[in-house]
N, C-alpha and C positions, 0 to 999 in steps of 0.2 A: 312307491311314488309313480313309477311308470305305468302301473295298472290303472291308477286314477287318470293319468294323462290319456291312456288309451280309451277309457270310457268317454272322456270329454271329446277326444278327437273323432270317435265314431259318431257321436251326436252332431258334431259340427259338419262332418262329411255328409250326413244325411240331408242337410238343409242348404248346402252351398255347392258351388261348382257351376260351370257353364259348358255348353256343348262345344266340342271341337268338330266342325263340319257336321252340323246337325243333319239327320237324315230320317226319312220315314221308314217304318218297318215294312218288310215284305210279309204280308199275311197270307200264309198258304193254308187253305182250308178246303174241306169237301164242298161240292156244289150240289148235293142232293136235297138240300133244304132241311136236313136234320141236324140238330145240335150235336157236335161230336162229344163222345164220352170222355175223351182224353185230350188234354191241352199240353202243348210243349213250348217252351221258350228256348230257342237255339241261338247262340251267339258265337261268332268267330272274330276274334281280335287279332289282326295280323299287321296292321300298318303302324306299328310303334315307331316313334321318331328314331330310336336306335334299336338294332337287333330285331328287324322285322321278321315276321313269320309268314312266308308266302303260302304255306299249306293251311293256315287257319281258316281262311275264307273257303277253300275247297272242302275242308272238313265240315264246316257248318252247313254249306249248301247241300252236300251229299246226305248228311244226317237229316236235314229238314225234308229233303225229297223222299227219303226212305220212311220217315215217320208219317208223312202225308199218305203214302200208300197203305200204311198200317192204321189209318183212320184218325190220326191226331189233327187237331186244330193247331197249326204251327205258326208261331210268331218268330220270324227270322230277322236278326240284326247282324250287321258287321261293323267293326271298327268304331266302338263307342268309347267316349270319355267317361269320367266318374259320374257326372250328372246324367249322361245318357244311359248308363247301366242302371241307375236308380229308377229312371223313368220307365225303362223296359221292365224292370222287376215290378213296379207298381201296376203297369198294364197287365202283366202276367197274373198278378194277384187278383185283379178284377175279373179276368177271364176264367180263373180257376174256381170261382164260387160255385158254379153248377157242374163242375167236371168230376169225373170219377178218379182218374189217375192224372197226376201232374208230373211232368218231366222237364228237368232243366239240364241243358247241355252247354258246355263252354269249352272252346278251343282257343288257347292263347297262353300268355305268360302267367305263371302262378308260383307262389312260394308257400312254405310252411314255416311259421315262426311259433315255437312252442306248440300248443294244442290247436292253433288256429291256421286255417287255410285261407290265403288271400288270392283273389283273382284280379289281375291288373288291367285297369282301363288304359287308354292311350296316353292319358296325362298323368299317370302314376308317378309319384316321387319315390323311387326305389333306393335313394341314397342314404336314408336314415330310417330307423325303426318308427319314429313318430310319423314321418312322411308316408311310410308304407301303410300304417294303420289308418291314417286320416284321409288318404286319397285312393283307397282301394275298396273293393266290395268283398266282405268275408263270407265264408260258407255258413257260419252260424246265422247271419242275418238273412241269407237266402232261404235256409230251412225254416226259420221263424216266420217269414213272410208266406211261404207255401202252406205251413201248418195253420196259420191264423185264418186263411181263406176257407178251409174246410178241415177242421181239427181231426176228424177220424178217418180221412181218406188217405190212400197210399201216395207217396211221393218218391220219385226216382231222380237222382242227380248223377250225371256223368261228366267227368272233368278230364279233358286231355291237356294236362298241364304238368309242369315239373312241381316237385314238392321239396326242393332244396331250401336251405336256410342261409341267405346271404349275410346274415348278421352274426354268424358264428355262435349261436346259442344264447344271444342276449334275451330272447323271449322263451327259452326252454324251461319247462317245469319238470319236477321230479316225476318218475314213473308212478309213484304212489300218491301223487297229488290228484284229487278228484277231477281237476280240470284237464288232466291228461287224456281222458276218454274222448273218443271222437264224437259221440253223441251224448247229449244230456238225458236225464231220466224221462223227460216228457217227449222224447223224439221217437215214439213208436210209429209204425207204419212208414218207415223211411228206409231207403236204400241209397247208399252213396258208392259209386264206383270211381276210384282214382286210377289214373293211367299208370301210376308208379307208386313206390313205397315212400313213406315219409323220409325226407332227407335225400331222396334220389331224384334223378333227372328222367325226362321222357324224350324218346328219339323221334325223328322225322324220317319219312320215306320220300319217294320222288314226288308224290302228289298228295299224300295224307300223312298225318301222324301215325306212327306204328299202331298205337292203341285204337285210333279211329278206323284205320284200315281193317283191322281184325273185327272191330265192332260191326262195321257195315256188312262184313261177310257173315257174321253170326246172326245178324238180324234177319237173314233169309228164313229163319225158323220162327215164324210169327206165333205159333201156338205153343212154343216151348216156354217153360217157366223162366222169367227174366233172370233169376239167380243162376239157373242152369246155363243160359246164354252167356252171362257175364263170366261164369267160371271157365267156359270154353275160351273166351277172350283172354282171360288171365293166363291160362295154360299156353295158348298159342303165342302171346307176346313174350312170355318168359322163355319159351323155346327159341323163338326167332332171335332174341337178343342175348342168348346164352346166359340167362339169369341176370343180365345187367339191368333189366327193367322188368319188375314184377308188379303188375297191377294189384290193388288192394280193394276188397269188397267188404263194406260194412253194412249189415242189414238188420232191421228189426221189424220186418213185415209180419202182420198178423196171419196172413195166409198167402199162398202162392198166387202170383198174377202173371199174365202173359202180356206181351207187347201189343198184340192185336186188339184193336178196339171193336165195338159191336155195331158201328154204323155200317150201312150197306156199302159204302164206298171203300171199306177197308179190304180191298183186294190187293194181295201182295204180288208185285211184279218185279222182275229183275230190272234194276235201274242202271242206266249207262254210267251214272256217277259212282256206282259201287266199285270198291277196290277189291282185287283178288288178293289172297294171302301173299305176303312178300317173303322173299328169302333174304339171307344176310347181305347179299350184294346190293340190295335195293335200299338198305338203311344208309342214308347219306348224311345224317346230321344227328350226332349224339348230343345230349345235354342242351338241346336247343330251346326249350320252353321255360327255362327258369331265369331268375335274375341272378347274375353273377357278381361277386365282389369286384370292384373296379381295378384292384391291383392283383387279381388272381391269375394263375396260369391259364385257366379256362377263358378268362376275359381276353387275355393276350391273343390266344388262338382265334377266338371268335372275331376280334377286331382285325387280325391279320387276314382272315378269310374274307371279311367284308371289303377289305381294301383291294382284293385281287379277283373277286368272284366273277366280275365281268371282263376280265382280261382276255386278250386275244394272243397272249404270249405264253408259250409252253413253259418258259423259264420261270414264270411267276408261280405256276402250280408245282414245278419242280422244287422251288424254294420252300413252298409250304410243306411239301412232303419231306423235305430234308429236315425241317423243323419239327414236324408232327407226323412221323411215319404211320402212327396208329391213331391219328386225330379223327375227330367226328366227321370231317369232310374228306377223309383220305380217299375213299372209293370214288367220289365224284371228281376229286382233283386228278387222280390217275386217269380216269376216263377222258376228261377234258384235255389233259396233257397228251395222251395218245392220239386223240382225234386231231388236235392241232398239229402234231408232228407228222401225222399221216397226210394232212392237207398241204403242209409246207415244211418238209423235213429239214430244210437248211435255214429256216428263218430264225430259229432260236438256238438249236444245238447242232453243230456240224456232224455229218454222218460218221466221221472218223474220230469223233470225240465222245467217249461214253459219258453218260450223266454221272454227276457226283454220287458217291455211295451214300445211302441213307443210314444215318446213325441209329443204332438200336436204343441208345440212351441219350437223346439230344440235349444240348445245352440251351434249348429253346431260343433260337435266333429271333430276330425282331418280329413281333407282332405288335404294332403300335398300341401301347396300353391305353385303355379308356381313362382319360385323365381325371384324377381326383382334383378338386378345385379348392381354393382357399376361401371361396365365398359362393353363394348360390349361383347356379348357372344363369347368365343373363339371357334375355329373350334374343332370338336371332335378329341381327341388325337389319334395318331397312336398307334397300338398295340406294346407293349414292351414285352420282355422276363419276365415271372412271377418272382416277387420278393417275398421273404419270410422274416419272422421276423429274420431268421438266417443270411440272406445276404441282408440287406436293402440297398437301394440306399441312399447315404448321403443326408439329408434334406438340404433345402436352406431357412431357416427361416430368416425373417428380424426382427431385434430386436424391441421390443415394446418400448414405451416411458419410459425408465429407469425402467424396471421391477425389483422389489425387489427379485423375485424368479429367480434363475438361469435357463437358458435353458438347463437343463440336468436332467436325471432321478434321483429320490430320492431313498432312501432305500426301500427294499421290506419287507412286513409284511404278515404273515399268522398265524391266531389265532387257527386254528384247521385243521385236514386233509381234511374236506369237505368244509372248508371256502374258499372264493375267495382270491386270491393273491392281496394284496394292494400295492400301491406305495405312499410314503409320499410326500406331496406337501407343500412347504414353504409358509408363508404369503407373500403378495405383493399387487401390484395394477395393474390395466389394464383398457383399454377403452372397455366397453361392448356395443354390438350392432354394427350398421353400419349406414352410410348415404345413404343406398340403397333406391330404390323407395318403397320397402315393408314397410308400416307404422309400422308393428309390431316390426321391428328392430330399430325403431327410438324413441327418439333421442339417438345418441351415448352418453354415459355418463361414467364418471370416477367411478370406483368401487374399494374399498380397502378391501382386504382379511386380516382381522386382526389376524386370528388364523390359524395355519397350520392344515392340515387334511390329511387323507389317503383315496385314492379313488381306486376302482377296476382297476387292470391292464387290465383286460378284462371285457366284459359284463358277467353277470351271465350265466353260461352254463346249458345245459340240465342236466348234471350229478349233478351239485350243486343244481339245483331246485329239482331234484328227491330225493336228500337226505332230503330235507324239507318235501317232499311228504311222504317218508318212515317213517318220524317221526310223521306223522299225523298232521302237522302244516300248510301245504300248500295244495291247491286243485290239483288233478291230471288234467293235461291239455290233454284231450283225443285226440285233434287234433295233438298233438305233439308226439304221440307214434311212435316209429320207427326212430326217429331222432338221429343223431350222438351225442355221449356224449359231445364232445367238441364244438358242435354247440351252438350258443347263444340261451338261452331259449326265447321263444316268444309265442304269444297268451296270453300274461300276461297283466292283467289290472293294473291300479294304486293301486286299493284295494288289488289285489293279492300280489303286490310288498311289501305293508305294512305288510302283514302276514309274508313274507319271512324275512324282516329285523328285525321284532320282534322275530322270531325264532332264527335268527343268533345272536342277542344280548343275548338271553337266554343261548345258548350253548357255547358262547365264553366268556361271562362275560364282554364284551365290548359294547359300544354304537354304534350300526349300524343304518343307516337311508339312505334315498335317498339323493343325492346331491341337494343343492339349485341350482337354475338356474345360479346364479352368479358363484358358485363354478364350475359347469359343464363347463361354457364357459371359465373360467380362466384355467381350466385343459386342454381343447381341444386346446386352443391357444398355450400352451406350451411356453409362454414367447414371442410370436410373435404378430404382429399386422396386418399381411397380411390376405387375404381372406381365405386361407387355411394355415395350420401350415407350409407347405413346400414352400409357395410363393403365388403369385397372379394368377397363371395359373394352370389348372388341369394338373397333371402328373401321368402317370400310376404307379401302384404299391403301392399307399399310401391309397387308400380307396376302400371299397367294394361297388361299384355301377355299373350300366350297361354301363356307359360311362368311367369308371375309369381303364380299363385294366384288364388283367387276374390276378388271377383266378376269374371267374365269371360264374354263372349259373342262369337261370331265376327262377328256382323253389325254391331255398333256399339260404340263406347266407352261405358264407364259414365258416369253423371252426374259432374260435377266434384265434388271433395271426397269421393269414395267411398273414397279411400286415405289412408294416414297422411301428414301433412305432413313436410317436411324440417325441419332445425333452424332455418331462417329462417321457418317457418310457411307455406311455399309447397306447393301440392298439384299433383300430376299432371305434373310436369316430366319425369319418366321415363315414357315410354309415353303412353297416351291418344290424342293426335294429334301429328303432327309440328308444330313451331312455327316460324313465320317469324321471322327476325331481320333487322336492317336491312342487314347486310353483303353486299357482292358476293362471289361464290364465288371462292376461290383454292384451288388443288390442295394446297398445303401452308401451314404457318404461317411459312415463310421470308419475312422482311421484314414480318411483321405488326406493328401498333402495339403499343407496350409499355404503353398505357393503355386506357381504355374507349372510345376513339373507334371509330366504325363504319369498317371498312376498305372503302372504296368505290372505284369506278372510273367514268370518264365513260361514259355510255350503257350501263351494265351492265344486262343482261337476265337473268342467272342469279344467283339469290340463295340464301343459306344457309338451311337448315332444321335444326332441332335436336331431339333427344330421342327419336326413334322413335315408334311408334304402337301401338295395341292389337293390330294385326294382326301385328306382328313378335314375334320371340322374345326371350329374355332377353339374347342377345348384342348387342342394339341398345340396351339400357337404360343402359350406363355413362354417366357424366356427360360424357365426352369425345366421345360420338357426334355426328357431324355429316354432313350431306350437302347436296345442292343440288337446285333445281328452277327451271324457267322462271318468271319473275315474273308472266307473264300467264295462266298455266295453272291451272285449278282441279283439285283432286284430292280424292277423298273421305277421304283420311287427313291432309290438311293444314289446320291451324288456326293460332291465334296467341294470345299474351297481350300486354298493353300495359305500357309504362313511362311514368311521369309524372315530369318533372323537379321537384326540390324547391328552387324558388327563387321 
């Protein structure tokens, strides 16, 4: 059945779709008045909405410039959606009619499902097999288009993409199936060079993909047979990556061909855009060009890196290295951390305090997971006028399954002048988790909160944390110096938070602690069962995140209370900073307590964090969002709020 759907989806994709930021091609051609013998279509797709590829544009421009010196009529495009890719291919086909050699080059995200290689446009739907097939351009259609223009002429395809399968074999065919061959029987006069092997990933260097870097270097031999050139690329990439990335060359050329054209302008010159061979230290991004499953460890790492890549705090890169000592960005993280520490050695890590040891087998602390959703991702919301806690937009919660707690704010409590303001929450029941694709939120299960409790109306602020520091009970967070008093305290580890609640209990005479995960989710839902407390769709003015409307700034979260409260009168539980809870991390809810108890384990060092932060997008804001982090590690997006027992 899925094969029939695939055929239909390809036909639909060929006739539908609209451009995202339509652009004209840059046509790079010789100016000697002679029609070039060879025509190339070069595409670099890097501006993906998620997991952008900054090197893809560099790759495409450098390859286009080099092919121009070799006498090609080059059509260069960057950042195309599905419709734009099809238009570029149609233009290429028209230009190929009178050409001798046709060459197609693509740098960007790619996947391999079964025998088919898919190249991803900017608007690709990579969340499902059907979406992948219907909203991408596959290699078979590219080859068919090139062959139909001049059936007996040679065609070259070069792909700097990954070839992993994010659908875990849903489209895989048996090795003895005729469809498992790369080329069909009518595909003579064709050469395809893949940057990596089927099922594997492709790496990035500082300025180019590893494959493209070596290709540019090898193309300095214009009179060499193209298969010889590509075998050199194959060998050099495999050596540089210690066999982690081995390019594949599939060829059925009737006779050897060279890269040099015959037009008088085909003078080979060294290009400033060419890359020199890289060594291992220059490989800064492994597995960067494929589509990763949303709940995979690879995705967690990539999302973690995206959240800190522009950070000016060495501690953020230290946290990444503690989680991923051999990660794809490890070399770059070490370099940035060392540079930041050299510039300001006391800003993040005191000189007399050695950095935490890197674990050889990490429990993978938090990299906020790319959230799987219960329904298709909504379009980004339009900007709305900023809303404040004083003038909130009325919420639109949907009632939960007969919640015992009313959907209204409880009474407020404050035990001392420097203590956080608390809101009382009645006992009740709710369904915890979701049926989303993220296994960590499954299974949805009924939880009963048997005892009322009071929870912080806001996250603990810088001012409140500093009161504990002044009392000598909490460590000074040097990275937080200069932050606003009403800003949420952050760069706080789980261990730090334990010191704060211990101090707060001593000065107030009450029992303070971190909320359990069940208490936290019960509180954030505010008596609702929708994805967000205000409904099933993102709406501006309710959460502090980069897709959630003003006020928002990249460098820091807004002051506490800047956004509308939920029905229980609690602010900023969606976004702002990730919030520690008391529970030990478990990969799923299987076996979770059916009450508000903290789900703990002996000697647990990986704890749960909830709610997302201001640096994440709207997909992290649902009430069920959860992830993990090492209890001893500080991170600039991690904070907390407190709970006080009512007894």
